[in-house]
C-alpha positions in Angstrom: -132.8 -79.8 84.1 -133.1 -78.0 80.6 -136.8 -77.7 81.4 -135.9 -75.7 84.6 -133.6 -73.4 82.5 -136.2 -72.9 79.8 -138.8 -72.2 82.4 -136.7 -69.2 83.6 -136.7 -67.6 80.0 -139.5 -64.9 79.7 -142.1 -65.8 77.2 -143.5 -63.3 74.7 -147.2 -62.7 75.4 -149.3 -59.9 74.5 -149.6 -59.4 78.5 -146.3 -59.4 79.8 -145.7 -61.8 82.8 -143.1 -61.6 85.4 -140.2 -64.1 84.8 -139.7 -66.5 87.7 -137.0 -65.7 90.3 -134.5 -68.1 91.6 -136.3 -68.3 94.9 -139.2 -69.7 92.9 -137.1 -72.7 91.5 -135.1 -73.4 94.7 -137.0 -76.7 94.9 -134.3 -77.9 92.4 -131.8 -77.9 95.2 -130.3 -81.3 95.9 -129.7 -84.6 94.1 -132.2 -86.0 91.5 -131.9 -89.5 90.0 -134.1 -91.3 87.5 -133.5 -94.9 86.1 -135.3 -96.3 83.1 -133.9 -99.7 82.2 -130.1 -99.3 81.3 -130.4 -95.5 81.4 -129.8 -93.5 84.5 -129.9 -89.6 84.7 -128.5 -87.7 87.5 -128.7 -84.1 88.5 -127.1 -82.2 91.3 -128.2 -78.5 92.0 -126.7 -75.9 94.5 -129.1 -73.9 96.5 -129.6 -70.2 95.5 -126.8 -68.1 96.8 -125.2 -64.9 95.6 -127.9 -64.5 92.9 -126.9 -67.8 91.3 -127.8 -71.5 91.1 -125.5 -74.1 89.5 -126.5 -77.5 88.3 -124.8 -80.4 86.7 -126.2 -83.4 85.2 -125.1 -86.7 83.3 -126.9 -89.4 81.6 -125.3 -92.9 81.6 -126.6 -95.8 79.6 -125.0 -99.4 79.5 -122.4 -98.0 81.9 -121.3 -95.5 79.3 -121.6 -91.7 79.6 -124.0 -90.4 76.8 -124.7 -87.0 77.8 -123.7 -84.2 80.5 -124.4 -80.6 81.2 -123.7 -77.7 83.3 -126.3 -75.0 83.9 -125.8 -71.6 85.5 -128.9 -69.6 86.5 -128.3 -66.1 87.7 -130.3 -63.1 88.7 -129.2 -59.5 88.6 -131.4 -56.8 90.1 -134.1 -59.4 90.6 -134.2 -60.5 86.9 -133.3 -64.0 85.8 -130.4 -64.5 83.4 -129.3 -67.7 81.7 
C-alpha cells in the first residue's frame, strides 16, 4: 500500500513527468491479502469517488496485530495529493 502512495508522488527529473491520476491506480480497488508463514497482510481499498481513494491495511503475526495504516489519496483539479 505504501508503494502505491509513493508512486503517486511526483518525482524530480530534468524532464518533468505527469504525476499519475487516481484513475491510473484504480486497480487497487478491492481486498488484498498475502500470507507468509505466521504473517498475514490485509488491505482494503475503496474505488475512486469524489476525487479520493481510501485504503486501510493491517499486518498480523502470530495472531497479534503488528502494524496498521490508513491512506487517503486525493486529487484536486486533476493533480494527485497525498
